[in-house]
C-alpha positions in Angstrom: 76.1 -0.9 95.6 74.5 -2.7 98.7 72.7 -0.7 101.2 75.2 -0.6 104.5 74.2 -3.4 107.2 71.7 -5.2 104.8 71.4 -8.5 103.0 70.2 -8.2 99.4 69.3 -11.3 97.6 70.3 -11.9 93.9 66.8 -11.6 92.9 66.2 -8.2 94.3 69.6 -7.1 93.4 68.8 -8.0 89.7 65.3 -6.8 89.7 66.1 -3.2 91.3 68.9 -2.7 89.0 66.7 -3.5 86.0 63.9 -1.4 87.0 66.3 1.5 87.6 68.4 1.1 84.3 65.2 0.7 82.2 64.7 4.4 81.1 67.9 4.1 79.4 67.3 0.8 77.7 65.9 0.8 74.2 62.9 -1.5 73.4 62.8 -3.6 70.4 60.8 -2.3 67.4 58.1 -5.0 67.8 57.6 -4.2 71.5 57.3 -0.6 71.0 54.6 -1.3 68.6 52.7 -3.6 71.1 53.2 -1.3 73.8 51.6 1.5 71.9 48.5 -0.8 71.0 48.0 -1.4 74.8 48.6 2.2 75.6 45.9 3.5 73.3 43.6 0.4 74.1 43.8 1.4 77.7 43.4 5.2 77.1 40.2 4.4 75.1 39.0 2.4 77.8 39.4 5.2 80.1 37.3 7.5 77.8 34.6 5.3 77.3 34.7 4.3 81.0 34.2 7.9 82.2 30.4 7.7 81.1 29.7 4.5 82.9 28.8 4.1 86.3 32.1 3.2 88.0 33.8 6.0 86.1 31.2 8.5 86.9 31.8 7.6 90.5 35.5 7.6 90.6 35.7 11.0 89.0 33.1 12.4 91.6 35.3 10.8 94.4 38.5 12.5 93.3 37.0 15.8 92.6 35.9 15.8 96.5 39.8 15.6 97.4 41.7 18.4 95.5 45.4 17.9 95.3 48.5 19.6 93.5 47.8 19.9 89.6 50.0 17.0 88.2 48.0 14.9 86.1 44.7 14.4 84.2 41.6 12.6 85.0 40.6 11.4 81.7 37.2 12.0 80.3 36.9 15.1 82.7 38.4 18.8 83.0 40.0 18.1 86.4 43.6 17.9 87.0 44.7 16.6 90.3 47.9 14.8 92.1 49.2 11.9 90.5 48.0 9.4 93.3 44.3 10.5 92.8 44.7 10.7 89.0 45.9 7.1 89.0 43.1 5.8 91.1 40.4 7.6 89.1 42.0 6.7 85.4 42.5 3.0 86.8 38.9 2.7 87.5 37.9 4.3 84.1 40.2 1.6 82.4 38.1 -1.2 84.3 34.7 0.6 84.5 33.8 -2.6 82.0 35.3 -5.3 80.4 36.8 -3.1 77.7 40.5 -3.5 78.7 43.2 -5.7 77.9 44.4 -9.1 79.8 47.3 -11.4 80.4 46.0 -14.9 80.6 48.6 -17.0 82.2 49.3 -14.3 85.0 45.3 -13.9 85.5 45.6 -10.1 85.4 44.3 -7.1 83.3 47.4 -5.3 83.5 46.5 -2.2 81.5 44.1 -0.7 83.6 46.4 -0.5 86.7 49.9 -0.1 84.7 49.1 2.6 82.2 46.9 4.5 84.6 49.8 4.7 87.0 52.6 5.4 84.2 50.5 8.2 82.5 50.1 9.9 85.8 53.6 9.5 86.7 54.7 10.6 83.4 52.7 13.9 83.6 53.8 14.4 87.1 57.2 14.2 86.2 57.0 15.5 82.9 58.5 12.7 80.8 58.1 12.3 77.1 56.5 9.8 75.0 59.3 7.3 75.0 59.7 7.4 78.6 56.0 6.3 79.1 56.3 3.3 76.5 59.3 2.0 78.3 57.9 2.4 81.8 54.6 0.6 80.6 56.4 -2.4 79.0 58.6 -2.6 82.3 55.4 -2.7 84.1 53.7 -5.5 82.3 57.0 -7.3 82.8 56.9 -7.2 86.5 53.3 -7.5 86.8 53.3 -11.0 84.8 56.1 -12.4 86.6 55.0 -11.7 90.1 51.9 -13.5 89.4 53.4 -16.5 88.1 56.0 -16.4 90.9 52.9 -17.1 93.2 51.3 -19.8 90.9 48.6 -17.6 89.6 45.9 -20.1 89.0 46.2 -21.8 92.3 46.8 -18.6 94.2 43.4 -17.5 92.8 41.4 -20.5 93.6 42.5 -19.8 97.6 40.5 -16.4 97.2 43.5 -14.2 96.6 43.0 -11.7 93.8 45.8 -11.8 91.1 44.1 -9.1 89.5 44.7 -6.6 92.6 48.1 -8.0 93.7 50.4 -8.4 90.8 49.6 -5.2 89.0 50.4 -3.2 92.0 54.1 -4.1 91.6 53.9 -3.4 87.9 52.6 0.0 88.7 55.0 0.7 91.5 58.0 -0.3 89.0 56.4 1.8 86.2 56.4 4.7 88.5 59.9 4.0 90.1 61.3 4.2 86.5 59.5 7.5 85.5 60.6 9.0 88.7 64.3 7.9 87.8 64.8 6.4 91.1 68.3 4.5 91.8 68.1 0.8 92.4 68.8 1.3 96.3 65.3 3.5 96.2 63.6 1.1 93.8 64.0 -1.8 96.5 61.9 0.8 99.0 59.3 1.2 96.1 59.2 -2.6 96.0 58.7 -3.0 99.8 56.1 -0.2 99.8 54.3 -1.8 96.9 54.4 -5.3 98.9 53.1 -3.7 102.0 50.0 -2.5 100.1 49.7 -5.8 98.0 46.2 -7.2 98.7 42.7 -8.4 97.1 40.2 -10.9 97.4 38.5 -12.8 94.7 35.2 -11.8 96.1 34.9 -9.1 93.4 32.8 -11.6 91.5 30.0 -10.6 93.8 30.1 -7.0 92.9 27.0 -6.5 90.9 27.6 -2.7 90.0 31.3 -3.3 89.0 32.4 -0.3 90.9 34.4 -2.1 93.6 35.9 -4.5 90.8 37.0 -1.3 88.8 38.8 -0.4 92.0 40.3 -3.8 92.6 41.4 -4.4 89.0 42.4 -0.7 88.2 42.2 1.9 90.8 43.6 -0.1 93.6 46.9 -1.0 91.9 47.2 2.2 90.1 47.0 4.1 93.2 49.1 2.1 95.3 51.9 1.8 92.6 52.0 5.4 92.4 52.0 6.0 96.1 54.8 3.8 96.4 57.0 5.6 93.8 56.1 9.1 94.9 56.6 8.4 98.8 60.1 7.1 98.1 60.9 9.9 95.7 60.1 12.2 98.5 62.6 10.7 100.8 60.8 7.7 102.5 63.0 4.7 103.4 62.0 0.9 104.0 62.9 -2.5 104.0 65.9 -2.8 101.5 64.7 -6.6 100.3 61.0 -7.3 101.0 61.5 -10.5 99.0 64.2 -12.1 101.1 64.9 -12.8 104.7 62.6 -12.8 108.0 58.9 -12.3 107.3 59.3 -11.7 103.9 56.6 -11.1 101.0 57.0 -14.7 99.8 56.9 -16.5 103.3 53.8 -14.3 103.8 52.1 -15.6 100.7 53.6 -19.2 100.7 50.5 -21.3 100.1 52.5 -24.2 99.5 50.5 -26.3 102.4 47.4 -25.8 100.1 48.6 -26.0 96.8 51.5 -28.0 96.9 54.1 -25.6 95.3 56.1 -23.2 97.1 56.5 -19.5 95.6 59.2 -19.2 93.0 60.8 -15.6 93.5 63.4 -16.5 90.9 60.8 -16.1 88.4 61.0 -12.4 88.6 64.1 -12.6 86.7 63.0 -15.4 83.9 64.2 -14.0 80.6 63.8 -10.5 81.8 65.0 -8.2 78.9 64.4 -10.8 76.6 60.7 -12.0 76.8 58.3 -9.0 77.2 55.2 -9.9 78.7 53.4 -7.1 76.8 53.8 -9.2 73.5 51.8 -12.1 75.5 49.1 -9.8 76.6 45.6 -10.2 74.9 43.5 -6.9 73.5 39.8 -7.4 73.4 38.0 -7.3 70.0 34.5 -6.9 71.9 33.9 -4.7 75.0 32.6 -7.6 76.9 33.8 -10.1 79.4 36.8 -12.4 78.2 34.5 -15.7 78.3 32.2 -14.2 75.7 34.8 -13.3 73.3 35.2 -16.9 71.6 31.3 -17.4 71.5 31.1 -14.2 69.7 33.7 -14.7 67.1 32.2 -17.9 66.3 28.7 -16.5 65.8 30.4 -13.6 63.5 32.1 -16.0 61.4 28.6 -18.0 60.8 26.8 -15.0 60.3 29.3 -13.6 57.7 29.4 -16.9 55.8 25.7 -16.4 55.4 24.5 -19.4 57.3 22.4 -18.0 59.9 19.6 -15.4 60.2 18.0 -14.7 63.8 14.4 -15.8 62.2 15.8 -19.1 61.1 17.4 -20.2 64.6 15.8 -22.6 66.6 18.2 -23.3 69.3 21.7 -22.6 70.1 24.2 -24.4 72.4 27.3 -22.4 73.6 30.3 -24.3 75.0 32.8 -22.6 77.2 35.1 -23.4 79.7 33.5 -24.1 83.2 34.9 -20.9 84.8 33.5 -18.8 82.3 30.1 -20.3 82.1 29.8 -19.7 85.8 30.9 -16.2 85.3 28.7 -15.1 82.3 25.5 -17.4 82.7 22.4 -15.1 82.8 24.2 -12.3 84.6 22.1 -9.1 85.3 25.0 -6.8 83.5 24.6 -6.8 80.0 28.5 -7.1 79.2 29.0 -10.0 81.0 25.9 -11.9 80.1 26.5 -14.4 77.5 22.8 -15.3 76.7 21.8 -11.4 76.0 25.3 -10.8 74.0 24.9 -13.8 71.9 21.2 -12.7 71.4 22.2 -9.2 70.4 24.9 -10.7 67.9 22.3 -12.9 66.3 19.6 -10.2 65.7 21.9 -7.3 64.7 25.0 -8.9 63.3 27.4 -7.1 65.6 28.0 -6.2 69.0 29.0 -2.5 69.7 29.8 -1.0 72.9 26.5 0.6 73.2 24.5 -2.7 72.6 26.9 -4.2 75.2 26.0 -1.7 77.7 22.3 -1.3 77.0 20.5 -2.5 80.3 17.2 -1.6 79.2 17.5 -3.5 76.1 18.1 -6.9 78.1 14.2 -6.6 78.8 13.4 -6.2 75.1 10.8 -8.7 73.8 12.8 -9.8 70.8 16.0 -10.2 72.7 14.0 -12.1 75.5 12.8 -14.7 72.9 16.1 -15.0 71.4 17.8 -15.5 74.8 15.4 -18.2 75.5 16.9 -20.2 72.8 20.3 -20.1 74.1 21.7 -22.9 76.3 25.4 -22.2 77.9 27.2 -25.1 79.3 30.7 -25.4 80.8 33.1 -28.1 79.1 35.6 -30.0 81.2 37.7 -30.4 77.8 37.7 -26.6 77.2 38.6 -25.7 80.8 41.5 -28.0 80.5 42.8 -25.7 77.7 43.4 -22.6 79.9 45.0 -20.1 79.6 43.5 -20.6 76.2 39.9 -19.5 75.9 38.3 -21.8 73.3 34.5 -21.5 72.4 32.2 -23.5 70.5 28.7 -22.7 69.0 26.3 -25.1 67.9 22.9 -24.0 66.1 20.0 -25.8 65.1 18.3 -24.2 62.6 14.4 -24.3 61.9 14.8 -26.3 58.8 16.7 -28.7 60.8 20.2 -27.9 59.5 22.9 -28.0 62.3 25.9 -25.6 62.3 28.7 -25.5 64.4 32.0 -23.1 64.9 34.9 -23.9 67.3 36.6 -20.8 68.0 40.4 -21.8 69.0 42.4 -18.5 69.0 40.1 -15.5 70.0 40.8 -12.4 67.7 43.0 -10.2 69.7 44.6 -12.9 71.5 48.3 -13.8 71.5 47.5 -16.4 69.1 45.2 -14.4 66.6 46.6 -10.7 67.5 44.6 -7.6 66.3 46.5 -5.4 63.8 47.2 -1.7 64.2 44.4 -1.1 62.1 42.1 -3.2 64.0 43.2 -1.5 67.4 42.9 1.8 65.9 39.3 1.3 64.7 38.2 -0.1 68.2 39.9 2.9 69.9 38.4 5.6 67.4 34.7 4.2 67.8 35.1 3.7 71.8 36.3 7.5 72.0 34.0 9.2 69.3 30.7 9.4 71.4 32.7 11.5 74.1 35.4 13.2 72.1 33.9 13.7 68.7 35.5 12.4 65.8 38.1 15.0 65.3 39.6 14.8 68.6 39.3 10.8 68.6 41.4 11.0 65.6 44.0 13.4 66.8 44.4 11.4 70.0 44.8 7.9 68.2 47.1 9.6 66.0 49.1 11.1 68.7 49.4 7.7 70.6 50.7 6.0 67.3 53.5 8.6 67.2 53.7 9.0 70.9 57.7 9.3 70.5 57.4 12.7 69.2 55.9 13.8 72.7 58.7 15.5 74.5 55.9 16.0 77.4 53.3 13.6 78.2 51.1 16.6 79.0 50.9 17.4 75.4 47.9 14.9 75.5 46.0 17.0 78.1 43.9 19.0 75.6 42.9 15.5 73.9 42.3 13.7 77.0 39.5 16.1 78.4 35.9 15.6 77.7 
C-alpha cells in the first residue's frame, strides 16, 4: 500500500516490503548456521572487549545515563534502554580487532548489526529465531548499501563505509524485530539516512576508542534509535532514496570517482544471495592485514622449518594499504612486526599476547622485531578484496623459506568450521566468564532457536 500523496520508487517499495516480511521468512539451513557463527563471534568480541579500554569507557558512559531496563550491557550487570545498550555493546564488539568483516563492502558488520539486533530482541522480547533472521537481514542491507555507493572509491574520498552502511543494516534489523509494516520501515530508513555519517579519519585514533564508536557504537545506536522512534509513532520522509535531495543525490561522488550511485544494488539477489555467507571471521584477534602473515608463519612453524633462534631476517609482503595500516604501530594488536615476532617466539598468537602493551618493549621481542621488514606490494594490492600475504624467511644457516597465504583462515574462501569458531569464542570468553559459563553461552548460541525470549541469555552475558 502506498502512502497517500507520495511517490515511492520501486527500490524503496521492494526493499521496505522485504524488510517488513523478513520476520516470517525462514532462512536456508546454511545461512542459519553461518548466522550463528557470526552472532557467537560478535558476542565473544563483546565479552572480551568489555575488559579493554574502549569497552570500559563505553560501559562507564552508559552507566551515567540510566534508562529503562530493556537490554543488557554485555560484560557488566547493567541493564539499560535499548539505544544505550546497542551503543555500548557495539563499542565492546569493536574494542579491538576481534570482530568480523565483509571485504567487498569494506565494513565490519557484526559489531554494529549484532549489537543492535541483540538490544532490540531483548526490548521486544523476541526469540532466537527472530534474532537470527534480523541479523542476516542486517548484513544484507548493510553490504548492498555500501556497494551501491562504490565502497572502495567512496572510502578513498574520506567517507567511512564502516560507519554508514551498518547504520542501515542495524536499522533494518531493528525494524524487523519491532515488527514494523512496510510504510513504517520506509520511515526507519529515512531516519537511518539522516544519521548516516562517518569519516575515515578513524585511522588516526591512537586509543581505538573513537574507532570502536565509529565502527560499532554509532551504527548500532543510530539503527536502534531509528527503529524505536518510528515504533513510538515518529513519521518522516516516505522514500529517502528517491526524489528531491535524496540520499543518493547527497552522496553522489560521480564527479570525483566517475561512477554514479547505484540504488538498484539494494535489491540485487535479495533473498537469494545472503551476504552473511560472504563475511569473514577472524582466526586471530588482530588487524585484518596481519591475518595472512600469521597464517603463513604458523604453517612454516608447524612444518618444523622455523625456530625463532635460527631466524636471520623476515620479509613480509602485504597489500599497500595493509602495510600502511600496520607498520610498527603503537598498538600491539595492529602492529605487524610485533605480532609476527610473537608468533616466531611463542609459536602462536593469543588474545592476551596480541594485547600485551608491555611486551612490545620486551628485549627479546624487540630484537626479533628488528629482523622483520614489512613492505606494501602493488600486485597484492590489486588482488583486493582478497588479502594475500607472503612471508620470506632467511635462516642463519643460509636457507630461504617462503609461504604465500592466498586464502586467510576464516575468510569466505577458507572458512572456519563450527568447531573453529567455538574454540575461538570459548577461549575469548573464559577469562571473563569462567569455563562453565563460557561453555554454556557457546552452547546457548548454537541452539538459539530454542530460546523463546533472548533475555534468557542475560545471566550468561553478565560478567
